[in-house]
N, C-alpha and C positions, 0 to 999 in steps of 0.2 A: 503492498499500500506508498504513495506518495505520501508524504511529511505533510504538505497541506489538507491533503485528504481530511491525515488520520483529525491536524488539527481541527475541519471546519467540526467533524463530528463530534473530540471533545467537546468542544465550544459549545453544539446542539446541544451535546448530554447537562452542559452543565449550569449555563443559563435557562431551562427547559420553561419557556412563556407560554404552552399549548398547555391542553389538558391532557391531546389525545398524546404532547410529548413526552410528559410525566409520564402517564397513562405505561409508554411503553419506555422509560427508563428506567418504573417499576417493575414489567415484568422482565429485563434485566437481573435484578436483585433477584424476585422469586425463582429464576432458571438458575443461578447460580448456587441459591445456598440452599436447592433440591438437588443437585450436585453434591454439595459437598456431607448430604444424610442419603445420600446412596451410596457414597465413594467411601465414605467415610466410619457410618454406622455400629458400625462392625472391629472399627479396629479398636485393639485395649486397651484400658489406660489401668492403673494403679490405682483407685480409691473411687466408692461410693461416689466421695468429690468430685470426682473430674465425671463419673457417670451421667452425675447428675446436667452437669454442666453444659455435654451431648443433649441433651435436652430442651436446655434452654435456647440454640437454634431451633432444634425441630419448635419449639412455642414462636419464634421469630417468625419463621417462616405461617405461622399459621394467622399471626397477626396483620404482615403484611397480604397475607393470596385475602384475607375477612377485608381490609384496605384496598383489595383493586375492583370487590364488590359491592362496596359504597359507591366505588368514584364511578360506577352502571346509575346511576340516581335512580328516584323514588319520580312516579303518579300514581295519579289518580281519578279515575269518573265515575261517577254517575248520576241519578237523577239529580242530587241537591249540589253537585257543583266537580270542577273537572280542577286538577294541577296537572303543566305540564309538568313532565320529569326537566326532575333539580337535585342538586347532588346536597349538600344541609354542612358548610366548614366546621358547624359547629364539634358534629360530631364525629367527621375526621381529625378536629383535636387533639380531640376527648381520644382516640384512639392511638395518638403522636405521645399525647402524654404517660400513655401506657407505655408504650415500646419505651421514648424513653426509660421510664424506671424501670424494665427489665433489662436495660442495656446497661443501664450505671446500676443497677445494682452487680448485674455479671463482672463488673468493670472493678466493681467495688472488693465483693468473694472474690476473684479467682487473681484479677490486675494487679491490683493496689501491693498484697500481700508480698513482704520481703522475705520472711526467710518460714521457713516449715512451722512454726511456732505461731506465727502473725496467721496464716494461715490455717489453721486451725481453730484458734479465735474465734476469724470472720466465718469460717464457716462453720462451727459450732455458736454462736450468734444469731447466724440468720435464719438455721433451723431448729437453734429454741426461738423467737421468737414466730415461726411460722402452728409450732406445735402450742404454743401460750395464748394465742388463740381462738387454737382448736378446741382450748379446756374451756370457755364460754358457753361449749353447747353441750358442755358433762350435764347438764339441770334437764336440758331434753335426751341426753338418752335412752328409749322407750324397748331397747332388747334386749339381750345379757351380752349378746356380742358386740353391742356398740359402747358397755359398760366398761367390757373385757378392756377391749379396745383404748374409753379415756388411762388404765389404772397403766396399760402397756406407753401408751405413753407421757405418761406423768416419771415411769419410771426411766428409759429412754431424756426425759432434759433433764432429769437426777445426772446424769451421767455422764449430760455431754457440761453441762457446765462445771462437773470433776478435773473435765479433761479440762479446761480451759484451768480450771483452780491451781492444776497442777504440774501445767508446763512454767519451764525455767519463765519462758518470758513475762508469765504472768507477776509471778514470785518476786521479778525484780524494780513491779511499779514499785511508786509509794503513795501510802497507804489513799491519797486522794483518785489518784491511775484507777488502782483498784476499785477505789468505791462508783468513780465513774459507770466501767463493767456491770457492775454490778448495778446499780441502776439502768442499766438495759434489759437485762434481762431480767430484770421486775419491770420495767415498761416496754416488756416486748417487745423492743426495736433491737438492731440491728445493726445502724446505722454509724461507725466510729472510721478513723486510722489511727492510726498511732506517725508522731511527726520522727526524728532523725534523730531527736535526744528519751522517745520512749515515751512520750505524753499521750495519750489518748487525746482526739481530740473527737467533739461532737458532729455529728453533720445533720442537717435538712434535706428533702431530696431537692431542693435549687444546689445546696453546697457540693453534692458529691457532683456537681458540672464541676469542681474545680477538681477533684482529681483525675481528669480527661485528658492531662498533658495536652490543653485548650494553648494554641501561639495568647491570639485573642478567646476572651469564654464568650459569647453567646448563646450558650446552650441554656445560664441561669435565668437570663429572661425570656427563653420559650416555658423554659417549663412553666413559672408566675403567666408567662401570653396560654399558656393551653390551660391549666388553675383556673379561669375566668369562665371555663365553657364547659371545665369539666363538674363545677357550679352553677349554680346557676344566680349566677350576677346579675347586682340592675344593668351593669358592661353590657354583660351577652344579650340582654333581651332588649335596647335598648339598637343593640349594631347589629338584630337580626332582623330588624324593620325595613333596614339599608338592603339589604339583602339580594330581597325578591322580589322588587317592583318588576314591573312588565316591559318594561324597554329596558334592562339593567339584567348584568351578565356578572355583578360583583360577585356572586356567591363561586362561579368560576375562576375566576383570577383568586378570590381568598386562598381555596383549594387546596391552589397552585402553588400559590405560597406557605402555606402549611404543608404540602409534597418535599417544598424544597430543606424545609427543613427534618424529614423523615427522610431524607439521601442522604444527608452529611450524620444523622445518628446510626442509620444500616450502617455508610464507611467506616464510619467507628466501632461497629464488631463487629463488621468482618475484617480489620483488621486484626482486632483483640483475640480473636476469636483462632487467627492464626498465631500469636502469637502465645496463647495456649496447647495448642495445638499445632506447631511446626510445619508437620506432618500432611495439613490439611496443605500446604502450599503451593503443594503438585497440583491440587488439582485446579484451583487459582490460576497457575498457571501453565494448563492444556486450554487454559480461555485466549480466543484470538486477543491480538495487543491491545483490541480499540478495548474491549470490554476491561481487560488488567486498569486499565487508564483511568476508564467513566467509572469504576468501581471502589478505586486506592483516591478518584479523585480529592469528593471532600472530607477525606483524614491527614487525605497530604495539608488541603492549604489549611486544616487547622491545628497541626499538629506539626505542620515540617517536616522539611525531606528525611530525618532522621529516624523518624515514626512510619516512612512510608513504606506499601508490606517486602515491594520492589521496587528493581532502576526501570519497570514496565516506562512510566512517566520521559524517561532523556528522549524516548524515539521521538516525542515530540519536537527536540531540536534546539 
């Protein structure tokens, strides 16, 4: 392929100013992640934690295939009235918020930890938080099987907490930092990181974006933006009224904007997944060179050349 042709393809995907162009780009992501699933689902891994990491890739796949389905839009016709085909960008934003949380969790639990002890602490906190929330349904258990499951999971939670406290990392923490981990266990939360001095830093969903190694953090504001639509804020209501005027295609323009955010997140995830599972790079590099470049483009633009998946972008000249 000629260099100028490659550049044109790269720019057409990067800019993506139309809905059809955005759907085309989304299909590139869907095709690639399916290839990864088919080629690497049976790859042997060293732990249950890594086996679950592979399932997160499956989850991303189902989320973006549902996203594609939403882009078909909805319509309605009955004796009472008619709705022409529309896409609700507020629904798109809610799904992108969920994609952000999934990708942020993956980075926090699997990419950020620098030592085996950090990996254990983050993973155990994550599992403990999920099981803790499930314990809320304990009073609703109506069968012996469900009651036994609750008891079993309580025992698992105790084991997870014990494993955390038996690590050399935990033992080396100051009383204040140990207290922060105890608070996370109590509050059914896991969003922490360890700084260079082994201090425990608590994080919000927005603040996790600071862990993604971005040159300029635009993701934090993205999460806040998407959250406006995840909750019935007044902003989401007064913006909604301007989306679907008879002569307006505002909903389509906002949908395209939302999809650009999704592509940035997916590019970061694709890079992180290869970072965790280097063998997946083999599948990535079987793609046509233009697909390697466009799947990596947002990751490289937002993180810099040092975090690029490979050097395919150099073919742009």
